[in-house]
VEXPAKE-510142 format. One record per residue: residue in three letters; x negated, y, z negated of N, C-alpha, C in turn. Coordinates in steps of 0.1 Angstrom, whole numbers. Atoms other than C-alpha are relative to their C-alpha. Example, Ala and Ser with C-alpha at 12.3 -4.5 7.8 and 13.67 -1.06 7.14 Angstrom:
@residuo = Ala, n.X = -9, n.Y = -12, n.Z = 0, ca.X = -123, ca.Y = -45, ca.Z = -78, c.X = -9, c.Y = 12, c.Z = 0;
@residuo = Ser, n.X = 9, n.Y = -11, n.Z = 0, ca.X = -137, ca.Y = -11, ca.Z = -71, c.X = 8, c.Y = 11, c.Z = -8;
END
This chain:
@residuo = Met, n.X = -3, n.Y = 2, n.Z = 14, ca.X = -14, ca.Y = -146, ca.Z = 268, c.X = -7, c.Y = 11, c.Z = -8;
@residuo = Ser, n.X = 5, n.Y = -11, n.Z = 8, ca.X = -19, ca.Y = -120, ca.Z = 241, c.X = -11, c.Y = -4, c.Z = -9;
@residuo = Asn, n.X = 11, n.Y = 3, n.Z = 10, ca.X = -48, ca.Y = -117, ca.Z = 217, c.X = 4, c.Y = 4, c.Z = -14;
@residuo = Leu, n.X = -5, n.Y = -3, n.Z = 13, ca.X = -27, ca.Y = -113, ca.Z = 186, c.X = -6, c.Y = -11, c.Z = -10;
@residuo = Pro, n.X = 5, n.Y = 10, n.Z = 10, ca.X = -41, ca.Y = -129, ca.Z = 154, c.X = 11, c.Y = -9, c.Z = -5;
@residuo = Asn, n.X = -9, n.Y = 10, n.Z = 6, ca.X = -25, ca.Y = -159, ca.Z = 137, c.X = 6, c.Y = 6, c.Z = -13;
@residuo = Cys, n.X = -6, n.Y = -5, n.Z = 12, ca.X = -2, ca.Y = -153, ca.Z = 108, c.X = -9, c.Y = -3, c.Z = -12;
@residuo = Pro, n.X = 9, n.Y = 2, n.Z = 12, ca.X = -22, ca.Y = -149, ca.Z = 75, c.X = 6, c.Y = -9, c.Z = -10;
@residuo = Lys, n.X = -6, n.Y = 9, n.Z = 10, ca.X = 4, ca.Y = -169, ca.Z = 55, c.X = 1, c.Y = -14, c.Z = 5;
@residuo = Cys, n.X = -2, n.Y = 14, n.Z = -4, ca.X = 12, ca.Y = -199, ca.Z = 76, c.X = -9, c.Y = -4, c.Z = 12;
@residuo = Asn, n.X = 9, n.Y = 2, n.Z = -11, ca.X = -14, ca.Y = -196, ca.Z = 104, c.X = 6, c.Y = -4, c.Z = 13;
@residuo = Ser, n.X = -7, n.Y = 2, n.Z = -12, ca.X = 12, ca.Y = -197, ca.Z = 131, c.X = -6, c.Y = 8, c.Z = 11;
@residuo = Glu, n.X = 5, n.Y = -8, n.Z = -12, ca.X = 0, ca.Y = -187, ca.Z = 166, c.X = 10, c.Y = 7, c.Z = 7;
@residuo = Tyr, n.X = -11, n.Y = -6, n.Z = -8, ca.X = 34, ca.Y = -174, ca.Z = 177, c.X = 3, c.Y = 14, c.Z = -6;
@residuo = Thr, n.X = -3, n.Y = -13, n.Z = 5, ca.X = 31, ca.Y = -139, ca.Z = 162, c.X = 3, c.Y = 10, c.Z = 12;
@residuo = Tyr, n.X = -3, n.Y = -10, n.Z = -10, ca.X = 45, ca.Y = -109, ca.Z = 180, c.X = 0, c.Y = 14, c.Z = -6;
@residuo = Glu, n.X = 0, n.Y = -14, n.Z = 4, ca.X = 44, ca.Y = -71, ca.Z = 178, c.X = 14, c.Y = 6, c.Z = -1;
@residuo = Asp, n.X = -13, n.Y = -8, n.Z = 2, ca.X = 73, ca.Y = -50, ca.Z = 164, c.X = -4, c.Y = 14, c.Z = -4;
@residuo = Arg, n.X = 5, n.Y = -14, n.Z = 3, ca.X = 63, ca.Y = -13, ca.Z = 166, c.X = -14, c.Y = -1, c.Z = -5;
@residuo = Asn, n.X = 14, n.Y = 0, n.Z = 5, ca.X = 32, ca.Y = -10, ca.Z = 144, c.X = -2, c.Y = -12, c.Z = -9;
@residuo = Leu, n.X = 1, n.Y = 12, n.Z = 8, ca.X = 38, ca.Y = -44, ca.Z = 126, c.X = -2, c.Y = -12, c.Z = 8;
@residuo = Leu, n.X = 0, n.Y = 13, n.Z = -7, ca.X = 30, ca.Y = -79, ca.Z = 135, c.X = 9, c.Y = -9, c.Z = -8;
@residuo = Val, n.X = -10, n.Y = 8, n.Z = 7, ca.X = 57, ca.Y = -105, ca.Z = 127, c.X = -2, c.Y = -15, c.Z = 4;
@residuo = Cys, n.X = 1, n.Y = 15, n.Z = -2, ca.X = 56, ca.Y = -143, ca.Z = 123, c.X = 14, c.Y = -5, c.Z = 1;
@residuo = Pro, n.X = -14, n.Y = 5, n.Z = -1, ca.X = 88, ca.Y = -159, ca.Z = 136, c.X = 2, c.Y = -13, c.Z = -8;
@residuo = Glu, n.X = -1, n.Y = 13, n.Z = 7, ca.X = 81, ca.Y = -192, ca.Z = 117, c.X = 3, c.Y = 3, c.Z = -15;
@residuo = Cys, n.X = -2, n.Y = -2, n.Z = 15, ca.X = 78, ca.Y = -179, ca.Z = 81, c.X = 6, c.Y = 14, c.Z = -3;
@residuo = Gly, n.X = -6, n.Y = -13, n.Z = 2, ca.X = 91, ca.Y = -143, ca.Z = 86, c.X = -9, c.Y = 10, c.Z = -6;
@residuo = His, n.X = 10, n.Y = -10, n.Z = 5, ca.X = 59, ca.Y = -126, ca.Z = 73, c.X = -2, c.Y = 11, c.Z = 9;
@residuo = Glu, n.X = 4, n.Y = -12, n.Z = -7, ca.X = 53, ca.Y = -90, ca.Z = 84, c.X = -12, c.Y = 6, c.Z = -6;
@residuo = Trp, n.X = 12, n.Y = -7, n.Z = 5, ca.X = 20, ca.Y = -72, ca.Z = 81, c.X = -4, c.Y = 10, c.Z = 10;
@residuo = Asn, n.X = 5, n.Y = -11, n.Z = -8, ca.X = 3, ca.Y = -41, ca.Z = 94, c.X = -15, c.Y = -4, c.Z = 2;
@residuo = Pro, n.X = 14, n.Y = 4, n.Z = -3, ca.X = -29, ca.Y = -51, ca.Z = 112, c.X = -10, c.Y = 11, c.Z = -4;
@residuo = Ala, n.X = 9, n.Y = -10, n.Z = 4, ca.X = -45, ca.Y = -17, ca.Z = 104, c.X = -4, c.Y = -1, c.Z = -15;
@residuo = Glu, n.X = 3, n.Y = 2, n.Z = 14, ca.X = -42, ca.Y = -23, ca.Z = 66, c.X = -8, c.Y = -13, c.Z = -2;
@residuo = Glu, n.X = 8, n.Y = 13, n.Z = 1, ca.X = -55, ca.Y = -59, ca.Z = 71, c.X = -14, c.Y = 3, c.Z = 4;
@residuo = Gln, n.X = 13, n.Y = -3, n.Z = -5, ca.X = -85, ca.Y = -45, ca.Z = 90, c.X = -8, c.Y = 8, c.Z = -11;
@residuo = Glu, n.X = 6, n.Y = -8, n.Z = 11, ca.X = -92, ca.Y = -20, ca.Z = 61, c.X = -4, c.Y = -10, c.Z = -11;
@residuo = Ala, n.X = 3, n.Y = 10, n.Z = 11, ca.X = -91, ca.Y = -49, ca.Z = 36, c.X = -11, c.Y = -9, c.Z = 4;
@residuo = Asn, n.X = 11, n.Y = 9, n.Z = -5, ca.X = -115, ca.Y = -70, ca.Z = 57, c.X = -13, c.Y = 8, c.Z = 0;
@residuo = Glu, n.X = 12, n.Y = -8, n.Z = 0, ca.X = -139, ca.Y = -41, ca.Z = 58, c.X = -6, c.Y = 3, c.Z = -14;
@residuo = Gly, n.X = 5, n.Y = -2, n.Z = 13, ca.X = -143, ca.Y = -41, ca.Z = 21, c.X = 7, c.Y = 11, c.Z = -8;
@residuo = Thr, n.X = -8, n.Y = -10, n.Z = 7, ca.X = -120, ca.Y = -12, ca.Z = 13, c.X = 13, c.Y = -6, c.Z = -4;
@residuo = Lys, n.X = -12, n.Y = 7, n.Z = 5, ca.X = -94, ca.Y = -28, ca.Z = -8, c.X = 10, c.Y = 11, c.Z = -3;
@residuo = Val, n.X = -11, n.Y = -9, n.Z = 2, ca.X = -61, ca.Y = -10, ca.Z = -8, c.X = 8, c.Y = -5, c.Z = -12;
@residuo = Ile, n.X = -8, n.Y = 4, n.Z = 11, ca.X = -44, ca.Y = -11, ca.Z = -42, c.X = 13, c.Y = 8, c.Z = -1;
@residuo = Lys, n.X = -13, n.Y = -6, n.Z = 0, ca.X = -7, ca.Y = -4, ca.Z = -44, c.X = 7, c.Y = -3, c.Z = -13;
@residuo = Asp, n.X = -8, n.Y = 1, n.Z = 12, ca.X = 17, ca.Y = 1, ca.Z = -72, c.X = 12, c.Y = -9, c.Z = 3;
@residuo = Ala, n.X = -12, n.Y = 9, n.Z = -1, ca.X = 50, ca.Y = -19, ca.Z = -78, c.X = 9, c.Y = 4, c.Z = 12;
@residuo = Asn, n.X = -9, n.Y = -5, n.Z = -11, ca.X = 68, ca.Y = 3, ca.Z = -52, c.X = -7, c.Y = 0, c.Z = 14;
@residuo = Gly, n.X = 7, n.Y = 0, n.Z = -13, ca.X = 41, ca.Y = 0, ca.Z = -25, c.X = -7, c.Y = 12, c.Z = 3;
@residuo = Asn, n.X = 7, n.Y = -12, n.Z = -2, ca.X = 26, ca.Y = 34, ca.Z = -30, c.X = -15, c.Y = -3, c.Z = -2;
@residuo = Val, n.X = 14, n.Y = 2, n.Z = 2, ca.X = -12, ca.Y = 35, ca.Z = -25, c.X = -5, c.Y = 8, c.Z = -11;
@residuo = Leu, n.X = 6, n.Y = -7, n.Z = 12, ca.X = -31, ca.Y = 43, ca.Z = -57, c.X = -14, c.Y = 4, c.Z = 3;
@residuo = Gln, n.X = 14, n.Y = -5, n.Z = -1, ca.X = -63, ca.Y = 63, ca.Z = -59, c.X = -5, c.Y = 4, c.Z = -14;
@residuo = Asp, n.X = 6, n.Y = -5, n.Z = 12, ca.X = -88, ca.Y = 73, ca.Z = -86, c.X = 6, c.Y = 13, c.Z = -4;
@residuo = Gly, n.X = -5, n.Y = -12, n.Z = 5, ca.X = -74, ca.Y = 100, ca.Z = -108, c.X = 15, c.Y = 2, c.Z = 0;
@residuo = Asp, n.X = -15, n.Y = -1, n.Z = 0, ca.X = -37, ca.Y = 93, ca.Z = -102, c.X = 6, c.Y = -2, c.Z = -14;
@residuo = Ser, n.X = -8, n.Y = 2, n.Z = 12, ca.X = -11, ca.Y = 93, ca.Z = -130, c.X = 11, c.Y = -11, c.Z = 3;
@residuo = Val, n.X = -10, n.Y = 10, n.Z = -2, ca.X = 12, ca.Y = 63, ca.Z = -134, c.X = 8, c.Y = -2, c.Z = -13;
@residuo = Thr, n.X = -8, n.Y = 4, n.Z = 12, ca.X = 39, ca.Y = 50, ca.Z = -157, c.X = 2, c.Y = -16, c.Z = 0;
@residuo = Ile, n.X = -1, n.Y = 15, n.Z = 1, ca.X = 43, ca.Y = 14, ca.Z = -169, c.X = 15, c.Y = -3, c.Z = 2;
@residuo = Ile, n.X = -14, n.Y = 3, n.Z = -3, ca.X = 75, ca.Y = -3, ca.Z = -156, c.X = 5, c.Y = -12, c.Z = -7;
@residuo = Lys, n.X = -5, n.Y = 11, n.Z = 8, ca.X = 77, ca.Y = -32, ca.Z = -180, c.X = -8, c.Y = 0, c.Z = -13;
@residuo = Asp, n.X = 6, n.Y = 1, n.Z = 13, ca.X = 70, ca.Y = -38, ca.Z = -217, c.X = -12, c.Y = -11, c.Z = 2;
@residuo = Leu, n.X = 11, n.Y = 9, n.Z = -1, ca.X = 35, ca.Y = -54, ca.Z = -218, c.X = -6, c.Y = -3, c.Z = -13;
@residuo = Lys, n.X = 7, n.Y = 5, n.Z = 13, ca.X = 20, ca.Y = -74, ca.Z = -247, c.X = -15, c.Y = 3, c.Z = 2;
@residuo = Val, n.X = 14, n.Y = -3, n.Z = 0, ca.X = -15, ca.Y = -63, ca.Z = -256, c.X = -7, c.Y = -12, c.Z = -5;
@residuo = Lys, n.X = 7, n.Y = 13, n.Z = 4, ca.X = -37, ca.Y = -94, ca.Z = -257, c.X = -9, c.Y = 3, c.Z = -12;
@residuo = Gly, n.X = 8, n.Y = -2, n.Z = 12, ca.X = -53, ca.Y = -98, ca.Z = -291, c.X = 5, c.Y = 10, c.Z = -10;
@residuo = Ser, n.X = -6, n.Y = -10, n.Z = 9, ca.X = -30, ca.Y = -74, ca.Z = -308, c.X = 15, c.Y = -3, c.Z = -1;
@residuo = Ser, n.X = -15, n.Y = 2, n.Z = 1, ca.X = 6, ca.Y = -74, ca.Z = -321, c.X = 8, c.Y = 11, c.Z = 6;
@residuo = Ser, n.X = -7, n.Y = -12, n.Z = -6, ca.X = 14, ca.Y = -41, ca.Z = -304, c.X = 4, c.Y = -3, c.Z = 15;
@residuo = Val, n.X = -6, n.Y = 2, n.Z = -14, ca.X = 33, ca.Y = -37, ca.Z = -271, c.X = -1, c.Y = 14, c.Z = 7;
@residuo = Leu, n.X = -1, n.Y = -12, n.Z = -8, ca.X = 29, ca.Y = -11, ca.Z = -244, c.X = 15, c.Y = 1, c.Z = 6;
@residuo = Lys, n.X = -14, n.Y = -1, n.Z = -3, ca.X = 65, ca.Y = 2, ca.Z = -239, c.X = 2, c.Y = 5, c.Z = 15;
@residuo = Ile, n.X = -4, n.Y = -5, n.Z = -13, ca.X = 82, ca.Y = 8, ca.Z = -206, c.X = 0, c.Y = 15, c.Z = 0;
@residuo = Gly, n.X = -1, n.Y = -14, n.Z = -1, ca.X = 78, ca.Y = 44, ca.Z = -194, c.X = -13, c.Y = 7, c.Z = -6;
@residuo = Thr, n.X = 12, n.Y = -6, n.Z = 6, ca.X = 44, ca.Y = 49, ca.Z = -211, c.X = -8, c.Y = 6, c.Z = 12;
@residuo = Lys, n.X = 8, n.Y = -7, n.Z = -11, ca.X = 24, ca.Y = 75, ca.Z = -190, c.X = -14, c.Y = -2, c.Z = -2;
@residuo = Val, n.X = 15, n.Y = 2, n.Z = 0, ca.X = -12, ca.Y = 68, ca.Z = -181, c.X = -5, c.Y = 10, c.Z = 10;
@residuo = Lys, n.X = 6, n.Y = -11, n.Z = -8, ca.X = -32, ca.Y = 97, ca.Z = -168, c.X = -15, c.Y = -4, c.Z = 4;
@residuo = Asn, n.X = 14, n.Y = 1, n.Z = -4, ca.X = -65, ca.Y = 97, ca.Z = -148, c.X = -4, c.Y = -15, c.Z = 1;
@residuo = Ile, n.X = 4, n.Y = 14, n.Z = -1, ca.X = -67, ca.Y = 60, ca.Z = -138, c.X = -12, c.Y = -1, c.Z = 9;
@residuo = Arg, n.X = 12, n.Y = 3, n.Z = -8, ca.X = -98, ca.Y = 44, ca.Z = -123, c.X = 2, c.Y = -14, c.Z = 6;
@residuo = Leu, n.X = -1, n.Y = 13, n.Z = -7, ca.X = -96, ca.Y = 16, ca.Z = -97, c.X = -12, c.Y = -8, c.Z = -1;
@residuo = Val, n.X = 12, n.Y = 9, n.Z = 1, ca.X = -119, ca.Y = -14, ca.Z = -102, c.X = 4, c.Y = -13, c.Z = 7;
@residuo = Glu, n.X = -2, n.Y = 13, n.Z = -6, ca.X = -124, ca.Y = -48, ca.Z = -86, c.X = 4, c.Y = -10, c.Z = -11;
@residuo = Gly, n.X = -3, n.Y = 11, n.Z = 9, ca.X = -110, ca.Y = -79, ca.Z = -102, c.X = 15, c.Y = -2, c.Z = -1;
@residuo = Asp, n.X = -14, n.Y = 4, n.Z = 2, ca.X = -78, ca.Y = -94, ca.Z = -115, c.X = 9, c.Y = 12, c.Z = -5;
@residuo = His, n.X = -7, n.Y = -12, n.Z = 5, ca.X = -68, ca.Y = -63, ca.Z = -135, c.X = -7, c.Y = 12, c.Z = 7;
@residuo = Asp, n.X = 7, n.Y = -10, n.Z = -9, ca.X = -75, ca.Y = -35, ca.Z = -110, c.X = 1, c.Y = 14, c.Z = -4;
@residuo = Ile, n.X = 0, n.Y = -14, n.Z = 5, ca.X = -68, ca.Y = -4, ca.Z = -131, c.X = -7, c.Y = 1, c.Z = -13;
@residuo = Asp, n.X = 7, n.Y = -3, n.Z = 12, ca.X = -91, ca.Y = 9, ca.Z = -158, c.X = 5, c.Y = 13, c.Z = -5;
@residuo = Cys, n.X = -5, n.Y = -13, n.Z = 4, ca.X = -77, ca.Y = 36, ca.Z = -180, c.X = -1, c.Y = 1, c.Z = -16;
@residuo = Lys, n.X = -1, n.Y = -2, n.Z = 14, ca.X = -73, ca.Y = 51, ca.Z = -215, c.X = 14, c.Y = 4, c.Z = -3;
@residuo = Ile, n.X = -14, n.Y = -3, n.Z = 3, ca.X = -39, ca.Y = 51, ca.Z = -231, c.X = 0, c.Y = 6, c.Z = -14;
@residuo = Asp, n.X = -1, n.Y = -6, n.Z = 13, ca.X = -32, ca.Y = 75, ca.Z = -260, c.X = 6, c.Y = -9, c.Z = -10;
@residuo = Gly, n.X = -5, n.Y = 9, n.Z = 11, ca.X = -27, ca.Y = 55, ca.Z = -292, c.X = -5, c.Y = -14, c.Z = 1;
@residuo = Phe, n.X = 5, n.Y = 14, n.Z = -2, ca.X = -42, ca.Y = 23, ca.Z = -277, c.X = -15, c.Y = 0, c.Z = 3;
@residuo = Gly, n.X = 14, n.Y = 0, n.Z = -4, ca.X = -76, ca.Y = 32, ca.Z = -262, c.X = -2, c.Y = -5, c.Z = 14;
@residuo = Ala, n.X = 3, n.Y = 5, n.Z = -14, ca.X = -93, ca.Y = 17, ca.Z = -232, c.X = 8, c.Y = -13, c.Z = 3;
@residuo = Met, n.X = -8, n.Y = 12, n.Z = -4, ca.X = -72, ca.Y = -8, ca.Z = -213, c.X = -3, c.Y = -3, c.Z = 15;
@residuo = Lys, n.X = 0, n.Y = 5, n.Z = -14, ca.X = -72, ca.Y = -28, ca.Z = -180, c.X = 14, c.Y = -4, c.Z = 3;
@residuo = Leu, n.X = -13, n.Y = 3, n.Z = -4, ca.X = -39, ca.Y = -30, ca.Z = -162, c.X = 1, c.Y = -6, c.Z = 14;
@residuo = Lys, n.X = -3, n.Y = 5, n.Z = -14, ca.X = -25, ca.Y = -48, ca.Z = -131, c.X = 8, c.Y = 10, c.Z = 7;
@residuo = Ser, n.X = -8, n.Y = -10, n.Z = -8, ca.X = -12, ca.Y = -25, ca.Z = -104, c.X = 14, c.Y = -4, c.Z = 2;
@residuo = Glu, n.X = -14, n.Y = 4, n.Z = -2, ca.X = 20, ca.Y = -46, ca.Z = -101, c.X = 9, c.Y = 4, c.Z = -11;
@residuo = Phe, n.X = -9, n.Y = -4, n.Z = 11, ca.X = 32, ca.Y = -33, ca.Z = -135, c.X = 0, c.Y = 15, c.Z = -2;
@residuo = Val, n.X = 0, n.Y = -14, n.Z = 1, ca.X = 28, ca.Y = 4, ca.Z = -128, c.X = 7, c.Y = 6, c.Z = 12;
@residuo = Lys, n.X = -5, n.Y = -7, n.Z = -11, ca.X = 44, ca.Y = 30, ca.Z = -106, c.X = -6, c.Y = 14, c.Z = 0;
@residuo = Lys, n.X = 7, n.Y = -13, n.Z = -2, ca.X = 28, ca.Y = 62, ca.Z = -93, c.X = 10, c.Y = 11, c.Z = -4;
@residuo = Ile, n.X = -9, n.Y = -11, n.Z = 4, ca.X = 42, ca.Y = 95, ca.Z = -108, c.X = 0, c.Y = 10, c.Z = 12;
END
């Protein structure tokens, strides 16, 4: 019997390997055990909406109009954000946007340039 881990989504014990991924036949979840190991070591991998890994200093664009909490203004789609800083928490990007000032963004609403 193999020593493969249970599925992180449904906890099924019937996982199998497919090249470099592990697959759960019950729920269809696929994951890379190397990325999961990095996440467990405390090194959180933050990805953009397309799945590209983000790093400090990257430039990104906003992919959706975002309402600014506490203001009547809106961040428009296509707004470029330079020199991002990755932080822990719900909003994982800390940045300065020209015309708006300091902001916190979620990585799911940006894409890497």
